[in-house]
N, C-alpha and C positions, 0 to 999 in steps of 0.2 A: 565616197563609198563608206568611209569610216563613220560619218554622221548618220548615214542610212542604217548601217549595222547597229549603231548605238541606239537609235530610235526604235528599231525593230526589237532589239533585245529588251529595252526598257518597257515596251508595251507588247510583250510576246503574246499573251493570251488574246488580247484584242485583235492583233494583226492576224493571228492564226485563225480566229473565228471569222474574220472578214474574208480571208482567203477560202476558208471552208464554205462560207455562205455563197461566194461566187461560184465555187466548184459545184455546190449543190444545185444552184440555179441552172447552170449549164447541163448538169447531169439529167435533171428532170425535164429540161427543155428538150433534150434529145430523147429521153425515154417516153415522154408524152407526145412526141412528134409535133412539137411547137405549140401545144395547147397552153402550157404554163404561162407564157408571156403574151398571150393574146390580150388585147385591150379589155375585153369583158372579164377575163379571168383575173387580170391585175386589179381591176376594181373590186371583184369579189374577194380577192386576197386582203384588200384593205378593210372591207366590211367584216370579213371573218375574223380578223386578227386585231381589230382596234381595241377590243376589251383586253386582250392579252398584253398589249403594250401599256395600257393604262394600269392594269394590275401589277405588271412587272416593275413599273417605276415606283409604285408604292411599296412593293416588296423589297426593292433595292434599299430604301431608307431603313426598313426594319433590319435587313441583313447587315447594313453598315454599322448598326449599333452594337454588333458583337456576334454576328452569325445567326441571329434570331430569325425565325420564320413565322408566318401567320397561316395556320391551316384552315382558318374559318372564312377566307375570302370568297370561296365558291358559294358557301351558304349565305353570306351577306349579299352577294349578287342576287341569289334567288329570293331572299326576303325583301330586298328593295324592289325587285320586279313585281313581287306579289303585292306589296303596298301600293305601287304605282297602278297596278291593275285594279285593285280594290277602290282606290281613290277616284280614278278616272272612269273606268268601265262600269263598276257596280254602283258607286255613289254619285257619279256624274259631276265630279268636281272639275274646276278649271285645270287644264293640263299644266300650265306654267306654274301655278301655285302648288300643284301636286309634285312637280319636279323639285321645287324648293323644299317641300316637306320631306321628300325622300332623301335629299342630301342632308337635311337636319337629322333624320333617323340614322344615317350612316355615321355622322359625327357623334351622336349619342352612343352608338355601338362601340366606336373607337374609344370614347371616354371610359366606358364600362371595362373594356379589356385592358386599356392602358393603365387604369387605376390598379388592377390586380397585378399587372406585370411590373410596373415602375415603382409603385409605392408599397405594395404588399410583398414584392419580390418573389412571386410565384413564377416558375419557369414559363416562358412564352409558349413552349410546346404544349404544356398542360392547359393553360388558359385558352389558347386558340383551338385546341382539340375539343375542349368543353364548348367553346363558341360554335364550332362546326356542328355539333350535335344539337345545341340549343336553337340556333338560328334556322337549321333545317327543319326542326320540329315546329318552330313558329311559322315557317313558310307553309307547312302542311295545314296548320291550324287556320291561318289567314285565308288560304285558298280552299280549305275544306277538301283537299285532295283533287280539286278540279282545275282546269285551265281556263283562264279568262281571255277572251279575244272578241273583236279586234280593237286596237287603239285608234283614236281619232287622228286625222292628218296633222293637227296642230302638235301632237306629241311626236309623231313619226318624223316630222320635218326636221327635227334637231339632229338626227343621226342617220337617216336612211335616204335623204334626198341628195341632189347635186346642186352645185353652184351654177346659177343661170349664166348664160353667155351674154356678156355686155356688149360685145362687138361682133355680132353674127355676120355683118356685111363684109368684114375683112377676109375671112376664110384663108388665113395664112397656112401655107403648106398643105392645103386641102383637108385640114382637121375639122371635126364637127363642133368643137368648142374652142374658139380662139382665146377666150379669157384664160383658160387653163394653161395654154402654152405661154401666154404673156406672164402669168404668175410664176411659172417655172423659170423663165428667163430672169425675172425680177429677183427671185430668191437666190439664183446663182450669182447675180451681180452683187447683191447685198452680202452674200457669203464671202466673195472675193474682197469686197471693201473692208469687211470686219477683220478678215485675216491680215490684210495689209496694214490697217490702222493698229491692230493689236501688236503686230510685229514692230512697227515704228514706235509704239508706246513703250514696249519692253526695251527697245534699243535706247530710247531717251533716258530710261531709268537705270541703264547700266546692267541689265540682266544678261545672263548667258543666253545666247541666241542660237537657233539652229541655222544651218546653211540656207542661203537664199533659195537655192535650187530645190531644196526640200519643200519650202513653202510653195514655190511655183508648181511642183509636182502634185502637191496636195490639191491645189486649186484646179489643176488640169485634170485630175481624176474625178473629183467630187462634183464640180460644176456641170460637166457634160452629163454625169449620171443623173443629177437632179432634173436637168432639161429633158433628158430622155424619158424619165418617169412621167413628167407632166405632159410630154408629147403623146405618150401612150394613153394617158387619161383623156387628153383632148381628142384622141381618135375614137373614143367611146362616147361618154356622156358628160365628161368634165370632171371637176374636182368633187369627190364625195364630201358631204357635210361633216361626216365623222372624222375625216382627215384633218379638218380644221381643229376639232376638239383635241385630237391626238397631238397635233402640232403645238397647240397652246400648252398642253401638259408637258411635252418634251422641252419646250423653251423655258417654261417657268422653273421646272425642277433641275434643268441643266444649269441655269443661272444660280438657283438656290444652293446646289451642291458645290459649285465652282467659284462663286464670287461673293458669298455671304459668310458672316461669322458663324451663323447656325450651321452652314454646310461644313465648315472647318471643324466645328465642335462635334458633328456627327462622326467624321473620320477619326477624330481624337478619341471619342467614346469607344468606337470599335477597336481602335488600336490598343488602348489600355485604359479601362474604366477608372481604375484607382488613380492613375497619374492624371487623367483628365479632371477628376473631381478635385484633386489637390491643386490643380492649376486654375481652379475657379469655374470650371464648367458645371452647370447645373444638370448633372447627369440624369436624375430622376425625371425632371421636367422634359428633358430632351427625349428620353425613352417614351414617356407618356405621349408626347406630341407625334412621335413616329407612328404609333399605333392609331392615334386619332386620324392622322393623315392617311394611313392605310385603309381604314374603314371608309373614309370620305371618298377616296379614289375607287374603292370597291362599289360604293353607291353610284358613282359616275358610270362605272362599267356595267352595273346592273341596269341603269336607265338605257344605256346604249344597247345592251344585249336584248332587253325586253322589246325595244323598238325594232331591232333586226328580226326577231322572231314574230313580231306583231302579236304577241301574246304574253301572258304571265303564267309560267308553267312551274309546277312544284318540282320538276326534275331539272330546272335550269341550274347552271353553275357546277355541274358534276365535273370533278377533277380539274377545275380551273386553277386551283392552287398549284397543281403539278406544272402547268404551262407557265405560270408566273415565276415560280421558283426556278424551274429549268431555264427560263430566259435569262434570269439574273446570273446564274452560275455559268451558263454558256457565254454570256457577255463579259466575263472576267471578274465578277464579284467573288470575294473569298468566302469560303464557308466558315472562316474564323473571324470575319468582320473587319471593318476599316478599309476595305479595298473594293472598288467598283465605280463605274461611271454610268451616267444616263445614256450616253452614246453607245457604250458597250452593251447595255441592257437592250437597247433598240436592235442592235445586231443579233443578239440572242433571240429576241422575240421574232425577228424576221426569219431566223433560221428555223425556229419551231413552226412558224406559219407556213413557210415553203415546204417543210418536211410533211406537215399534215396535208396540205393541199396537193402536193405532188403524189403522195401515196393514195389519196382519195381519187385523183384523176386516173391513176393506174388500176383502180379497183381493188386495192389491198384492204383486207377486212380491218375493222376497228380494233379487233383483238390483237392483231399483229402490230398495228400502229402503236398500241399501248406498250407492247414489248419493246419496240424500237425506241420510243421516247424515254422509257425507263432506262434503257442501256445508255442512251446518249447522256442523260442526266448523271448517271453513275460515272461515266467516262470524264465528264466535265469536273466533277468534284474530286475524282481520283487524280486528274491532272493538277488540280490546285494543291492537293496534298503532297504530291511528288515534287512539284516546283518549289514548295516552301519547306520541303524536307521535314514534315511534321507527321510522318506516318507513325502509328502507334506500335510498330514492330521494327526490328532490325533486319534489313535485307541482307542475304548471305553474301552478296558481292562486296559489301563494305569491308568485311573482315574485322578481326579483333583490333588491329592497329588503327584502322580508320575510325572505328567507333570510339576508341580511347581518345583519339584526337578531337573528335566531335564533342565528347564529354568535357574535355579540357576547355574548349572554346566556350561551351555553354556555361561552365562554372566561372 
């Protein structure tokens, strides 16, 4: 029990959001009379929120550098979608080549913004605000205010289709797509193996280890949840193609932030830029790469979102930055930088996605939804400020003596 309390306390925000996510799912499952977790709606949830997860992962890296945010991601999504529509629909270019060109455009946009932020030291808020206006204007220019549709199947297949069933004759547990169920079981087994091998590796190196039963509890909770998700997907049409893209993004960036030198440097930069620079971290280059990466992932999200709409619209990407930023903060990222994980960001994105989907099923207007999401974001940042005791004012309950003690410790 002591180990469990210590683990919970050390990861308070992530565990609280996980509990809140589970509670939210159960609440909407009851309020929507079981519609939320129907197989078709679960697939729709994945399609509707894939771009949020992709953007949130990129935004996390920007926030890690010191609490910086990118306000231009929604406009970049729209511009990339407009370029894809122009290349493929208007000019008739090859869809595969057009996708590569759109990704290159995203990298160029990131290099443009990263240069001003990292090397010219213009605040990220100002640069990305400028980018939000510039790229939205360029979207209107490229599309001439019109919507281009439809995209060819070769383009749509990357993110709107489903993985074909390789074993239709098996029919395990009466599901429609046996391959999906087998993939879920395989992922659960691989997760358990990696957890056990990681534990044994840390033990051999003499690291401080958690209790064995906490490891078993983690595997006992996560593995069945993964199998259940893929069972739900198998009951409909199988694994959405976009889920593979999202899975690759999550795996790559989870490894990058947790097991690479660059990842450790990102956290060091966000914790104390001056100390990181004096320790040999190339802070300017790291900040530059964070915004190049953000624009690249925004381009990926733009391709995914345009395929989902099956059109290039000048109104695409509206308020996407809110969902991405909110997902990061809800998932445990600190508004001051240096704190946050990809796993926590995924939980935050799922929370925002379930919140949006549940309110839509209940028929709540989009205006009310914006109010609710804004309040949720404020609550997440406020919790971060309170937990770190960095409020810019003195709360009355501290009293004079407590504040004097605080000042003494700070000095």
